[in-house]
N, C-alpha and C positions, 0 to 999 in steps of 0.2 A: 444661298448659303450665308450666313452671317457669322461674323467671328466677334467673340467677346474679349476686349482687352482690358486687363488691370482691373483694379479696383473692387471686386466682388466679394473677396473672402475675409479679409480683416487679418487679425493676429492669429497665429496658429499655437496651440498649446502643447505641441509634441515637442519633447526634449530632444536636442541635438546631442547624440551619445557619442560621435566620433572624436571629439577634443576630449571627452573623458576618458576613452580607451587609450588615445595616444599618451595622456599624462600618466594612466596606469602602467603601460609599456615602459615608459621611460623610467619610473621608479622602481619597476621590477629589474631593470638592467642595472641601475644604480645599486640596488640591494645586493644582486649577485655579484657585482664588482667588489663590494664592501666586504662581504662575508668571505672569511679565507677559506681557500680550497681544502686543507687539511685540518680536520679537529685537533684542537689541543687539549690534553688532560691534564691532570693535575700531576706535578714531579714528584715523584716519590724515590726514596733511596732504598734499594734492596739489600739487605746484609748479604755480604759475599763470603763464600767459605775461605777457610785460611790458606794461604799459598802453599804452606808446607803442613802436609797431613799428620806429620810426626809432632807437631806442635800441640801441646795441649793447653787448655784454658788455664790460667793462673789462678789458683784456688785462693791465693793471698789477696787478690784484686775483687773477687766475687764473693760476696757475703750472702749465705742463705740462712735463715732461722727458720728451722723445721719445728712444726707443733705435731707431736706424735701422741695417739691416743694410747692411754695407760690404764685401761679399764674404768671402774667407776670413779677412781679418784681424780685429782688434777692432772693434766696432761704433762708430758715430758718436753722439754725445750732443747735444741740442738743449735748450735752455730757452727756451720760447716762441719758436721759429724762429731763435734765435741760436746758432750752433754753439760748443761747448765741449768741451775735452779732459776727460778721466775725472778727472784730477788738479785741474782747475778747477773742478769741480761743487760741491765742499764749500765753499770758500770764496765762491763766487758765491751759493749757496743760503743760508750763514750771513748774508751781506750784505742778502739780499732779506728774510729773515725776521727780521731783528734789531728792525725797529720795527713789527712787525705784530701786531695782536691775533688775527686770523684766520689760523691756520697750518695751510693746507690745500695739499697738493701732489697732483698727478695725474700718473700715470705711463703712458705710451703706447709700446707697442714693437710692432715689426714681428712678423709671424706666424712669421718662421724664426728669431727670437731666442731662444737658450737663456735658461731662466728664471733662470740664475745671474746675467745682466746685469741683470735687473729687480730680483732680490732685492740685488744691491750698491746701486742706485740707492736702493731703499727704505731700506737702512742708512744711505747717504749722507744722506738726507733726515732720518732719525731722528737723525743726528749734528748737523744742522744745526738742531735743535729744532722739526721739524715735528710737530704733533699729528696731523693725520690724513692718510693717504696713501690715493688713490684709484687704482684700476686702471682704464683707459679700454679697452673692448673695441670691435671694429667692430660697427656695426649689423647685424642679421641681419634680412633682407626677410622677410615672412610667406609668400612664394610659393614660398621655397626650401626 
């Protein structure tokens, strides 16, 4: 019985995957340590209810301009339940916001009002130096 020693085959074209698996496992462990355990979302401030339920919102602070449908003619305008003509809105809003640090105005319109009237009120508010304009929408109930 003869035994052959060395020299027969030459180079092998098989890939040695053991070092690649070791590198992959080390990288996997590194990424698992780097990624935090608890996911962190965006910080959001949720409005809190008033501490005293008897406290009412200060109507002098909140300005709501309402645009009400008045039939086929031009709509009616109200600032906090006080009726005004469209020409009187700019002087009144300028007077209201003259001494205020917080210049926020809300616009509330009926469902059947054209948006051009809402845009006009927003433009009037901007001309009266209002910084932020909010649009009020009706509440939508969950069952509908």
